[in-house]
N, C-alpha and C positions, 0 to 999 in steps of 0.2 A: 347688930344682930347675928349670927350663928346659923349657919342653915343647910337645909337636907339635900340627901342627896339623889341620882337618879338610880329606881330597880324596872326596868323594860324586861326582861327577855325568853316568859318561862313559858311560851304558848308555842313557840317557835324552839322549844328546847324541847317539850312533848312529842314534837312531832314529827321531830327526826331520831328519837324514840319508839314510837310507832312506824313511823319509814324503816328502821330496822330491818322487822322481821320479815319484812314482804318486798319482792323482788320492784314484782309493779307498784307499789304504793311509795314504792323509796325514789323513783326512774319522776311520778307526779309530784311527789315534794322534794323531788328536786328540781323543777320542773314549773314547780310553782315558787318555788328558792328564788331561783334567776332573774323569774319577772317581778319578784319581790325586790330583790337589788336593781334593779333596773328602774324601778316608778319607784322608788329611796335615789337614788342619783341625779333624776331628774330633781327632785327636790332641794334645788340649791337656792336654799334663807340667807341667802350673804345682802342681800339688796331687802330683806322687809321692813327697814327702818326708813327708806328711803323716801318714804313719803312724808314723812318729819322733820325733813331739815326744810330750816332756818326759824322764824318768832312769830309766836305764840302768847297769845292773852290768856293769862289762866286762871278759873277760880276754882279755891281749894275748901273742902271738907274734909279736919281732920279731928274725930273723937279725941277725947281727949283721955281720956281712961277706959282703954279696950279689956271687952270680958273683964268685966268689975260689974256689969250691968250700967254702964254707963250711959245715959243717953242723952251728954250733952259734945256738942258737936260745937268744932270753934274755926270760923272762913277766913279767908283770906287772899286776897288780889292780887297779881302784879305779873311777872311774866318769864317766857321756857323760851332758850333760845337752843338749838338742836343742829351740828354742826360734825360736817363731813371726817371721818376719817380714814385711811387704806380706800378710799373710794367707794367707801358705801360698808367695808365689812367690818366695820367699829366707828361708833358714835359717840360724842357729847354732850350730854342736857345740861345747860347750867338752866337752875329755876332759884329766881326771889322772887320771892309774896311778904306780905306786911297783912296785916289785922289786927282787933282787938287782940286778942290773945300772943302779937309781939309780931317777931321777921322772923323769916326761913328765907333762907341762903343756902345751894344743895343742890351739890350734881350727882348724875348718874352717867358710868363709865360701863358703854356695850358692847364687847366685842365678840363677834363671829367665830365657830371652830368647827375651820370646817370638814373635821373628822366624823363629828356625831348629829351637825349641820342643827345644832343647837347654838341657842345668844347665853350669855352670861349678864348678870345686867349687877350691875359692882356700885354701891350707894355708896356716898356721905355727905356731912353738913361741916357745916363753917368752924361749930364750935367742938366737934373734935377731930380734924382732919386730921381721920381714917379711913380706909373703906369697911364695910362689914364685908361675909362674905358671902358671895352673888348669886340672885335668886337665879334657877338654870329652866330653861320652857324651847318652844319654839312656836315660831303660826301656823294655823290649818284653819281655810278655810277663810283666809281674813282676820281673825282673833286671836290673839297671843295671852300665848298660858304660861306660870313662872311661880316654878315652887322653891321653897325652901326649907329648915327646918334650925329655929333662934329659940332663945329662951326670955320671954318675957315674966319678969318677979321669979328670976331663982326658976323655974317651970318649963318646960318642953316644951313649944309649941310650934304647928303648921302652917307657916304664909304663903298664901297667892298673891301673887298678880296680876292682872286682867290688861288689856289693851282690845280696846274694841268700841263698832261703830266706827269705825274709821273711814272719812271720807278727806276730799284733797283739802278741806278747811276746816274738819272738826275731828277731833279723838278727844275719848269717853278711858279714863284709866281708874281699875278702881282696885286695893291692896284690902286680903283677911286676912284673920288671925284663926283659924283651928285650935283649942287644945282635948278632940275628942281622936284624933287622926283623918279629920278631914272628914270626920259625920255630917257636921254641924260648923257652917261658919259667921264672923259676926267682921265685915263690913268697919273698916273701920278709919281710908281715907279716900275721897272720891276727889279728883282731879276733872276738867274740862277743859277743854283748850280749842280757841278759836286763832285761826293765821294771821296773824299782823301781813293788810295788802304793803304798806309804803315801810319795809325793813325799814332803812335811814332814817322817816322820821323817831323813828320807835328807839334806836337806837340810842343809849346814856353814854353821854361825856362827860370826862372829868374837867373842873373848870380849869380857864387858864393860868397856870402859872402855880399851879396845884403843886406843895412843896411835897417831896416821900422822906417820912421820916419811921428808916425804922427801927421802930419793935419790938425788944428781942431776941430781937431775930429776923420776922415775920418777910424783911426783905433781902434777906440772906443770895435768894438766888435772881435776882434784878438781873444780876448782866447779864444773863442766859437770853433775854427776853432781845429779840430777831431771829434773823436766816443767819447759815453757817455754812461753813465751808467747810466740811471736815477731812483730819486723815485717823485713819484707824487703824491699829495692833493688832491683832489677837492669836498669843498663843496656844500649838495646834490642841496639846494634851499637856491635861492639865497638873502638876502630883504626879507625877511620872517620868521626871526625871526630862521631856523635854527640851529644845532649846532650836525649835523653828516656829516662826512666824511667821503668819496669813494678815498682808496689809488691801485693804479699804479706803477706797475712798467716793465720798458723796457729799450731800448737802444733812441734817438738818432744821427746822423749827420754832421754835419754843415762842408760845402764846400765850397770856396772862389771863387768869383767871381767879374771879371772888379777890379783884384788886391787887391782887398777889399776895395771895394770900396761900394758890396753889395757883400750877403752871400746868400744861400739858407742852409735851416735846415730841417733833415727829419727824424717824430721822428715816432714810434710805446712801445703803453707800452695795459697791460693789467690787470684788475678786475675782482676777484669773485666775486665782486658785483656790478658793475659797465663797466662793459663788454667791450672792447677796441675801443682806440683811434687810428685813423690813420694820422699822419699831419702835415701839413707843413709851415713854415715862410716864407721868402721872407723881406727882409733886405736892404730896399737903404739906401746911402748918400742923400743927397743934396747938392752937395760945394757952392751953394749959400746961405743959409740958417742955413752952418756947421749943422742938424740934421736930424736923424733915421726917416724913416719912417717905419714901421713893419707893414704889413700885412698878414696876416691868413685864410688860408683855410682847410677843411679838405674831404678823400674820400667820406663822404657817398653825401655831395651835388657839388663839384666840385667848390664851388659861392665866391670872396673876399669882405672880410664889408671891412668899409672904416679901411684906417690906424691909429696905435697909432702914434706920433710924439713929439718926446723929440732928447736929449741926455743926453753926459758922461758930470759931474762932480766931481776929486779926483776920479775915477772907480766908481762912480755908478750914475747908468740909468733911466733918468725916463719920465714915455712917455704919453699921457694921450689922450682921444680924448673922444666923446658923442655918445653912440649906443641906441638902442634900448630894451635893454635887462636887466630892470627892468618890475616888478609885474606888469601883465599887458600889457605890453609893454613900460610900460614908460621907455624916456629916462632920461638914468644913467649918470654919468662921471664915466669912464675906464679910474685908471693909473697902471700903470706897474712898478715893479720896479726891477734893475738888481743889486746885490752885490756880494761882495769877490769875483771879476772877477779877481783882480791876485793871485787867490789864484789854487786849481786843484779839487775845489769844489765848484763851484760859486753859488749861490741862484736866484729861480726868484718868485718872488708875485705876483700876479694880485687882482686886490680890482678893490668895488665900490664906487661909494654916489652916494645917490640919496636928494643932499641936496646941494647940490653945490662944495663941498670938504670940508665941516666942517670936519663931518667925517665919517668913512670906516670902509667898511667891507672885510675882506680876504678872498675870496675865491679860491684860486689856490696858492698853492705855489709846486714847485718843484727844489729839492737840484741834483745838478747833482755830478759824476766822472768819471772823467775824463779816458779811455781807450789806457792802454800804446798801441806803437805800437808793439810792439811784440808781444800783451795780441792779437791784431787783425788779427795778419796778421796768427798768429794758427789756426784764424777757419774758 
């Protein structure tokens, strides 16, 4: 699904134009603007989703054919698990439900942008292995509203996602579509979650001795699961002839999602000369193409760029994309390479090319050392 972008600033612009012609009004406007800015600064929404951490029983209704006049609904029952990331500034929702219409296994990666004070909700299901464009919005008076623009049957529509009726033990979700610019809305997805009190009893466990079979590369990143000590080197200037490297040390933790069809890595590093990096990588496997999509974000801006896509062959993973990351915003080719994946010290390199892949400049090197379970438990 493809999405809408937000636009909200017209009234404040008009007030500034009028204020410019009157000193008294200009002073009043400045005071009002300062008060507005102060009020906005007070509204820090980074913990808006804290109420949801934990395990939930989910009842889901889905309109089978939205915006077609259909009144046929499919119903599902299952569970939702919401996990904290970056102390609440991000979170991962894992949904798994079943019904007469089949099985749904999905996730939503929610990221908070501290500059705009808005949340982006990034959705994926295990059948496609890719993230949608984000639905973006915020909470006000205990109600969350998030919007985007997408296409349905080749036509542009507006999507609205609402979170309401929030209590300690229950919450209500609705998704609606509009094909007339928001004048009218048709609800097509309704979910009611009820908190599970005994989360330990609700946790799913794999059968003992269950064998892991790598089907078409879907377990290519299984080597990453667990806790790691990491040493990172980052080239200070990229594609400008720089030879100065900044070095970081820190830790990373990678956990399984969708039984290994996806995974989430959180890492945190520090450097005397390079500062602090708090990052996250979401990796999704597409069972149709048998390729992995790698999405990256940091806590500074809470946004996700284009995915880097590729696969593993003989224990080496290669992943590519194009980005406007070169000097003066020029588009470049980006490459990730994973090697030594069958050891306790995997190696990662990122490189850029501005000549279509003829030559590459390595600008990011990470070496990992696995932290034993005993060492992790002792901390």
